[in-house]
N, C-alpha and C positions, 0 to 999 in steps of 0.2 A: 650178974644179971642172968637169969634163966634163959633157956633157948626159947620158950614161949614168948616171954617178955620182949626178947630181941626181935622176934618175928612181928609181934604186935607193933613194936616202935617203928619197924621198917614200913609196915603197912600204912600207918598213920602218915609217915613222911611221904610216901608215894602218893597217897590221897591228896595231901596238902599241895606237892607240886602240881598235880593234875588240875587242882582247883585253881591254882595261881595261873597256869598257862591257858585254862579254858577261856577266859575272856579274850585273851589275845589271839588265840585260835580262831574264835568265833568272828572277831574283828577282822583278822586276815582273809577269811573266807568271804566275808560280807564284802570286803574292800576288792577282792578278785572279781566277785560276781558283779560289782558296780563299775568295774574298771572301764568298761565300753561305754561311749568312746573316751579315751583318755587325752584325746587332742583334736585337732582338725581332721575332717574326713574328706576324701577326694570323690568328686562325682565325674566320672570318665564319660566325656561325650565324644563320640567318634566321627566328628565332622568339625571344619573350621568355625570359628565365631561368626555369627551373623546369620546362619541359617536356621530353619524351623526347629531343628533338634536343640540347638543353642538356646533359642528363645525359651523353649520349655524349661530347660535347665536353669535359666536365670530366674524364671517365675517360680520354681519350686524349691531351688536351693535354699533360699532364706528360711521360708517356713519349715522345711524340713530340719534344717539346722536348730531352729527355735525349739522345735518338738524334741529334737535328740539331744539338745543341750551342748551342741558343739558347732563350731564353724563348718559348713559345707563348701568346700572350694571347687568350683567348676574347672575341669581340665579338659581343653579341646585338643584332639589328636586326630587329624584326618588321614586319609590315605588307605588304598588297598581294600575298598568297600567295607571300611570299619574294621578290618581284621587286624591291623596294627593296634588300635586301641584295645581291642578285645584281647589280644595276646599279652599286652601289658598288664591288663587285669589278672589274667591267669598266671603271669609270671610273678606277681606280688603274693604277700602271704594271704592265707584265707582267714583274715581276722577282722574284716569289716573296715579295714583302714582305707580301702577304695571300693566303690561300687560303680556298675555300669549302666548307663543309660541306653537301651538298645531296642531293636525291632527285629523283625524276621529278617531284615535286610543285612544285619551284620551277624546275628546269632545262628540263624537257621540255613540260609541259602548259600553262603560261601562254603562252609564246611561240607555241605551236602553235594555242591556242584563243582568245587575246586579241590583236586588232590593235593594241591601245594599248601592248603590250609591245614595245620596240625591240631586242630582242636575239632570236637564235635558238639552239637547243640547241648548235650547233656553235661558238658564241663561247666556250664552255668546253672545256677538255681534261681528261680523267680521269686523276687521279694513282693511285688505288687504291680500289676498293670496299671498305667497311668492316663493314657490318651488313645483316642482313634483320630487319626489324621486323615482327612479326606484328600484324594489324588485328582489333579487336574491335568487336562491336555492343553498345553499352551503352545502357540505358534508364533514365529516372527511376524512383525507388522506387515512386512512387504510380501508375505505369502498370500496369494490370491485365493484364500479360502474364508469362510464364515461359519461354517458348520462341519459336523463330522462326516456327513455325506460328501460335501465338496472337497474335504481334506483327502478322504479315501479315493475319490475320483481322480484328484491330481497325482496322489500317489501311484495309481494304477497306470498312469500315462508315462510313468518313468520305468527305466530298466535298471538293472544292478549299477551300472556305471554313473548313471545320473540320478539315482535314488534320494529321497529326502533324508536329510542328516538329522540325528537326534542326540542330545546330550543326556548324560546320567551321572550319578555319583561314583559309578565304577562298574567294570566288567563283573558279570554274575550278580549284580545288585538286584533288588526287588524290581526297580524301575526299567532296567535292562531287559529282564526276563518278561515282564509285563508287555514292553514294547515289541520284543520279538514275537511274542505270542499274538499280539494285535496283528502284526504283519502276517503271520501265518494264518491267523483266522480270517482276515480280509483278503489274503492271497496277493499282498503288495510288497515290494522289496523296501527296506530301510537301511541306512548306514549309521553304525553306532559310533559315537565320539565319546569316550569316557573322561571324567573329571575327577578331581579329589573331594569335592564337596558341592553342595547346593548353591551357594553364592556365586562360584565361578560359572556355573550353568546358566544362571539368571543373567549373568553380566554378558556372556556371549549370545545368549538368545536375544536380549535386548540390543546388542550390537550387530545382530544379523549374521554372526558366524555360523550358526546352526539353525535349522528349520523349524524344530520343534522339540518338546520334551514333556515327558509324563512326569510330574513333581508333585511332592507334598505341598498342600496349599498353606499359605500363610497370609495374614491380612495385609501385610506390607505390599503384596502383589497387586492389591487393588488400585493402589494409587498408579502404579506402573502401568496397569491395564488401562485406567482412565486416561493417563497421559500419553497414550499411544505408543508405550515402549514394546509391547507385545499383546496378543490377543488370547483369551481364554474361551475355547470353543466347546469344552465339554468337562464335566465332573465324573469321575468313576464310581459314584455311588448313587443308588436308586432313590434315596431319600437324603439329599444334601441339607446341611444346616442353612438357617436363615441368610447368613452372610454370602452363601453361594446360591441363593434362590434364582437369581437371574441367569444362571449358567445352566444349559439344559445337561440332562444325564446321558452319558454315553449309551446307556441301556435303551434309550428311546430310538436308537437306530436298530432296525429288525435283526440285521445280521450279527449285532452285538448285544442282544437283549439279555445274555447272561454274563456279560463282561463287567463284573462288579469287584472291585478292589480297594482297599484301604491300608493304611500303615498303622500297626498296634505297637505303641511304645510302652515300656515297662522298665522297672529297675531290677537288676540282677547282681548276684555275687558269685565268687568262685565257689565250685562244689567242694564241700568239706568245711564250709564256714559253720561255725557253732550255732546251734538252735537259739541260744541266748542273744547272739549278735543279730541273727535274722529276725527274730522276734522284735528286738529293738527298733531295727530299721523298718520293718513291716508296719509297726506302730506309728512311727514318725512319719512315714510316707503317707499312710492311710489318714493320718490327722490332717496332713497338709492338704490332701485332696478333698477334704470336707471343709476347707477354708473358702469362705464366699468369695473373698478377692481373688484368689487363686483360681477358683472356677470361672469368675467373670472374664479374667484375662485370658485363660486358656480357650474359652468359648468365643471370645472377641476375635480370636486368631483362627476360627474355624474348626476347632477341635471339639470332640466329645470327651468329657471326663469319664474315666473308667469308675466303677463303683468300688467301694472299698472291699478288699478280700482278706481272707485269712491266708496263712502260708500254704495251707493244703489246696484251697481254691486256686491260688496263683499257680501252684505247681501243676494242677490239672488243666487250666487254661493253657499254660505253656505246652504241655504234652499234646494238647489237641492241635495246636499250630504247627508243631513238629510234624505230626502225622499228616496234616493237610498238605504242607509243602513237600513231604516225601512223596506223596501220591501225584502231585503236580510235576515233580522232576521224573517221577517214573514214566508218566504219560507223554512228557515232552521228550524225555531222553537227553537233557541239557547237561553235560558234564565237561568240565575244563581239564585239559591235561595238566599233570603236576610239573 
């Protein structure tokens, strides 16, 4: 056989082998692209079961899982103002096997105010904002106040040793900083009592162990208010939803006209998660947020549902929140020792 013929035969063999493996290669590439999710996905909630964060997770997990084509398992892990749960997500692989349901309370404030926290806000990437939760000022039933004005008047009559006590989900939390800022704005002393989640704060408020709390509103509070377990004397929003229409806005008090706050929840993944995984989660979450049943349940609990966003829009919204709280911390100078 001539050299030319041998080379021709080798070329034909190489081409045949390439064609034989081409379908397999294409199939393997397609399978890899479609591998996510390959099994159950964890939704990390940084508070114990029973609180408003957990309720949102329970409402959304099923529809997100249906859209994603996989079971979404809610995992509750409270403590340290949500940083224990956040750290667990960051210690996991950036493969979408676990995503985080968080707010500025866990993602932004702790790393900016506590030197012991080992992550920064940009360690997470936003998938999609989900809800705006309105905050309410709740006081124990036996406290002789029925408005913000009478509340502040009573607080002003106390000194540091006898000041009104308030509970929050943790030191350095959004609710801690807001309440401290309220005290400074009104020039009255308060004493902080930190807890590991919303449910124990409600329990001790109803039991009279603490005087008051600024908390994220949930509809289950209405029955407790009607039953005389505690009182709601203000909502920290200028235009509260219909379910809170009977509760006055704290901004109606002249000295607190600009004292307006809310909790903005969303879903996040560890930085470095692939664009394909983020896109799949963004699509599934966005689809769930357009589900009429989901919207009705979230709104019935006093939340406003966030509009569907692209990954780029979600990233921009998160960057805006980070900048907002960096400025607040710069002005207040609140930083914890490490």
